[in-house]
Every structure is written in C-alpha cells, then in structure tokens.
N, C-alpha and C positions, 0 to 999 in steps of 0.2 A: 601422523594424520587426523584431518579432520575427521569429526563427527558426523556421520550422517544426517541429512535434516528428516527428521520426523513431521506426521501428521498427528494432529491432534483434536479435540471435540471444536476447538476454539481458530482451528487456522485450517487450512490447507492445500496442498503439495500441486504444484503446478509442472507438467511435466519439460524436458529441455526442447521446446518447441516452440519458433513464433509463432505459429498459429493456435497455439494453445493461449494467447494473452488473450484474446476477444472474450473468452470465454471466462478469464479468470477476472477482468472487470465485472463480467455480469453477476460474477457469484460472489464479489463484494459488494455489488450494491443490494444484490438479495439479501444479504445478511446484514447492510445496515438498513433495510428494508424492516427487517424483523425485528428491528431494535425500537420499531415505532416513532422512529425522529421522522418530523414534516421536511424534507428536504427536496427543496424546488427544483426545476429542471436544469437551473445553473449551476446550483450543486452537485447534482448529480452527473451532472458532462464534464464537471472540473475533476469529481471522484473519478469517475472512468479515465478522464485524460491523464491523470495524475499515477494511479494503478497503473494503466499500461505503460507510460514510462517506464516504469522501477520494474515492472514484471518485464518487459521486452529488455531492458538493459541488462537484466541479470540472464536472462535464457541466453542472449547473443553473446554474451561474451564469457560466459563461463561454460557453454555449451552443457549445462548440467540444470536437474532439474534446482525449483527455487522452493522458499514456502511462505504463503502469505497468511499473514494476523490482522485481523480488524477488531480495535477496542476501541469503545468508547471510554474517554476519561470524567466526564460527568460535564464536562464544556467543552471538548474539542473531541473530533472523531479519527482512530491513527490508523495508520497503513503502514506493517510493516512488511518487506521482504526478507527474507535471510537467504543467503546463497552460500557454497563452499569458498569462493574469492576471498582473500583476506585484506586483499587492495582494496583501499577507500575510495570510493569515487569523488572526483575531481571536473566541475565545469570546465568546458572548454569552449574556446570562441572559436565558433563557425563560421566561416565565409558565406555569402550570400549563395554562391556554386555550390556550397557543400550540400548532399543528401543526406547528411548525421550529424548529429552534435548539437542539437538544440534542447535535449530531452530534458535536462538537470536545470538550465535556463527557466525552461518553464516551469519544473516544480518550484524552482526558487523564485519565481515569479506570482505563481498561482497560488502555492499553499500556504499556509498560515505560520507553519515552521517546518523545518525538515533538515534532519541529517543525516549519518550515517555514523557507526559505531564497529568495531572486530566484536565478535563473540565467537563462542568454543565451535561453530561450524564454519565461520569464514567472516560474514561481514552481516550486519542490519542494515538496510538504510530504507528510511520512513520519511512519512510525511504524517502532517497535522492539517484540520481543517475545521475554520467554528465554524460551528452547528447552532442555530438559535434555537433555543425553547423554550415553549412557551409555558404557562403555569399548567394547561391543560393535559402538556407532552409530560410531563416529572413525575408523574405516578405511571404510567408508561414506562418509561425510558427506566424510571428507577426498578420496575419489577424485571426487568428486561436484563437489566443489569446485575441481578443475580445469577444468571446463567452464561457470563462473561468473561473469561478472565485473561490476567495478563500471559502473552505467551512466551 
C-alpha cells in the first residue's frame, strides 16, 4: 500500500476537489514571488496554466489529494505534483471535438522540460520553466534559496 502524502514546509496538499485547482495555482505563484524572481505576466500565466493542468489531472484521475512542491534550481523553476497513482501519464491524441485530453500536450509544448517518475507515494509529475535572473536578482534569490529544499 502506498504511503500517504504528507505536507511539509516546502510543499502543500491539494484536496481531491477540482474546485481546489485555482487556489493551488495561486498558492504556487505566491511561493514563486516569495523567491524574489522577476517573472513577467506571460511567465506567470504559463506557471498558472501548467500547474493547473498537472493538479487537475491528479485530482481528477486519482480522486485523491495530491502534494504540490515548488523548487528553484538556480536556473529553473520546478513544480512537482505527487499523487497516489503509480501509473505514469501519457499524452493522448485528442480529437477536435473532445473536451479533454490536451493537458499534457500543453505541458510538453510550454514547459522547458517535463516528466513523470514513480515514487514511494505513487508518482511525481513535474515541469520546469526557465526563468531569467538578472544580476540584481541573484542576491535576493540566493538568500531566499536557503528557505527552500528539495521535496
């Protein structure tokens, strides 16, 4: 039996409700802004959309809570969604009349990199976005980095 997902200071739990996706997107943006990164509105929009796709897939397909982790790697912003289903996601070919099935194609098209891997709880699906960091941002980001750890 998989271990239950746990919340940590560097991650948060999203309840098994599609209605919780919007709040999860907003919470990720708040955490990212707390790092001191200078994200433009387009990158914030991409972050929200990609986070929303992964969280929505998780709660819809597992009907269970998931854990969202946000990490700054020094060059990329990484968002991981961990859920209890060990089945790795595979992008599907949606027809033009289909209402669903395009989420992972969006993630693949918009993210710098993305993937999924098994873990003790089930699986982690993640994406990374390249974030430009100016010389002025380096000090703020480096000092904020001490507050963040791997999930």
